[in-house]
C-alpha positions in Angstrom: 14.4 -32.4 -2.4 14.7 -34.4 -5.6 12.3 -37.0 -4.1 9.7 -34.2 -3.6 10.1 -33.0 -7.2 9.8 -36.5 -8.6 6.2 -36.5 -7.6 5.4 -33.7 -10.1 3.4 -34.6 -13.2 5.2 -34.5 -16.6 3.5 -31.2 -17.6 4.7 -29.4 -14.5 7.8 -28.0 -12.9 9.1 -28.3 -9.3 9.5 -24.9 -7.6 13.0 -25.8 -6.4 14.1 -25.6 -10.0 12.7 -22.0 -10.2 14.9 -20.1 -7.7 15.5 -17.2 -10.2 11.7 -16.8 -10.6 11.0 -17.2 -6.9 10.8 -13.4 -6.2 8.4 -12.9 -9.1 6.2 -15.8 -8.0 6.1 -14.6 -4.4 4.9 -11.2 -5.7 2.0 -12.7 -7.7 0.8 -15.7 -5.7 2.2 -15.2 -2.2 4.9 -17.1 -0.3 5.0 -20.8 -1.4 6.2 -24.0 0.3 9.8 -24.8 -0.4 8.9 -27.5 -2.9 5.8 -27.4 -5.0 4.7 -28.7 -8.3 3.5 -26.1 -10.8 1.5 -26.7 -13.9 3.4 -25.0 -16.7 0.4 -23.1 -17.8 -0.2 -21.8 -14.2 3.5 -20.8 -14.0 3.3 -18.9 -17.3 0.2 -17.0 -16.1 1.7 -16.2 -12.7 4.9 -14.8 -14.4 2.8 -12.7 -16.8 0.6 -11.4 -13.9 3.7 -10.5 -11.9 5.3 -8.7 -14.8 2.2 -6.5 -15.2 1.9 -5.7 -11.5 2.4 -2.0 -10.6 1.6 0.3 -7.7 -2.0 1.5 -7.5 -3.2 4.9 -8.6 -4.0 7.5 -5.9 -7.2 7.2 -3.8 -10.1 9.2 -5.1 -12.6 11.7 -3.6 -10.7 12.5 -0.4 -12.9 14.4 2.0 -12.3 15.6 5.6 -14.2 16.8 8.7 -12.4 18.9 11.3 -13.5 19.0 15.0 -11.1 21.4 16.7 -7.8 19.4 17.0 -9.1 16.2 15.4 -9.8 15.4 11.7 -11.4 12.5 10.0 -10.5 11.6 6.5 -12.5 9.4 4.0 -11.7 8.4 0.5 -12.7 6.1 -2.3 -10.5 3.3 -3.6 -8.0 4.0 -6.5 -9.3 3.7 -10.0 -6.3 1.3 -10.8 -5.3 -1.3 -8.2 -2.1 -2.1 -10.1 -3.5 -5.5 -11.1 -3.4 -6.8 -7.5 -6.0 -7.4 -4.8 -3.8 -6.5 -1.8 -4.3 -2.7 -1.7 -4.0 -1.0 1.7 -3.7 2.6 2.6 -1.2 4.8 4.5 -1.5 8.3 5.7 1.3 10.8 5.9 0.8 13.7 8.3 2.8 16.9 8.0 2.6 20.1 10.1 3.2 23.2 8.0 4.2 26.8 8.7 2.4 29.5 6.6 4.8 28.7 3.8 3.6 25.5 2.0 7.2 24.3 1.4 8.0 24.4 5.1 6.4 21.2 6.4 7.7 18.6 8.9 6.4 15.2 9.8 3.9 15.1 12.6 5.4 13.9 15.8 4.6 10.8 17.8 2.0 12.6 19.9 -0.4 12.6 16.9 -2.8 9.6 17.1 -4.3 7.6 14.2 -7.4 5.4 14.5 -7.6 2.6 13.4 -3.9 3.0 12.2 -1.6 5.2 10.1 -0.6 2.4 7.7 -1.9 -0.9 6.6 -5.4 0.4 6.5 -7.9 -1.9 4.8 -10.8 0.5 5.1 -10.9 3.9 3.4 -11.1 6.1 6.5 -9.0 7.3 9.4 -9.4 9.6 12.4 -6.4 11.7 13.4 -6.3 13.1 17.0 -4.2 15.3 19.2 -3.2 17.8 16.6 -1.9 21.2 17.7 -4.5 24.0 18.0 -4.2 26.8 15.4 -1.8 24.9 13.2 -1.7 24.0 9.5 -1.5 20.3 8.4 -1.3 18.5 5.2 -2.4 14.9 5.0 -1.4 12.6 2.1 -3.3 9.3 1.6 -1.5 6.8 -0.5 -2.8 3.4 -1.8 -0.1 0.7 -1.7 0.1 -2.9 -2.7 2.7 -5.7 -2.6 4.9 -4.1 -5.4 4.7 -0.4 -4.2 8.0 -0.6 -2.2 9.8 -2.3 -5.2 8.7 0.3 -7.7 10.7 3.3 -8.8 7.7 5.2 -10.0 6.7 8.4 -8.3 4.3 8.1 -5.3 0.7 8.8 -6.2 -1.5 10.2 -3.4 -4.5 12.3 -2.6 -3.8 15.3 -0.3 -5.7 17.8 1.7 -4.5 20.8 3.7 -6.4 22.0 6.8 -6.1 24.4 9.7 -7.1 23.3 13.2 -9.2 25.4 15.5 -8.7 26.0 19.3 -8.3 23.0 21.6 
C-alpha cells in the first residue's frame, strides 16, 4: 500500500513500484513480501546478479558401481554453478536396446534413493533395474534459472549393463 511505501527512506524504492522487475528479483533474492523497501544500491546489485545468472555446467567425475540390478552413482559438483548457490541434481534413467539411439525412459518400477530430482548431495542409488539390460544415466546440475533457460542441457552420462538378478 502507499502507506507501507511511505516508510521507505529517500534513497530507497518500494517493491510495489517494481512490478516489472519482480521476476528478476525473485530469481536473485528469493520470493519477497508484497511491500518492501529496497536500497537503490542493493536493487542495482540484485538486478545485475540476476542478469548474469545461468544454468550450471555439468557435474564432474561421474563414477558408478554396479551390484547385479542396482547401481550407485557419485559425482563432483559442476565447475560453474551459474552464479547461484541453489544447485541441485536430477538423474535421468533410460533403458536402451543394443542400438544406442533406441532408449526409453525407465519405468515407475525403478527406485531412486534418496530421490531422482532435487538432490542436494552428489550421489544416488538406483534399484530394481532389469537383469541383463543396458541403461544410460544422465546426471544434470540445475539451479533456479535452469527451467527458464533456452540453452542446451549440460549433463554427465554413463552407460552400464546389468548382471543377473
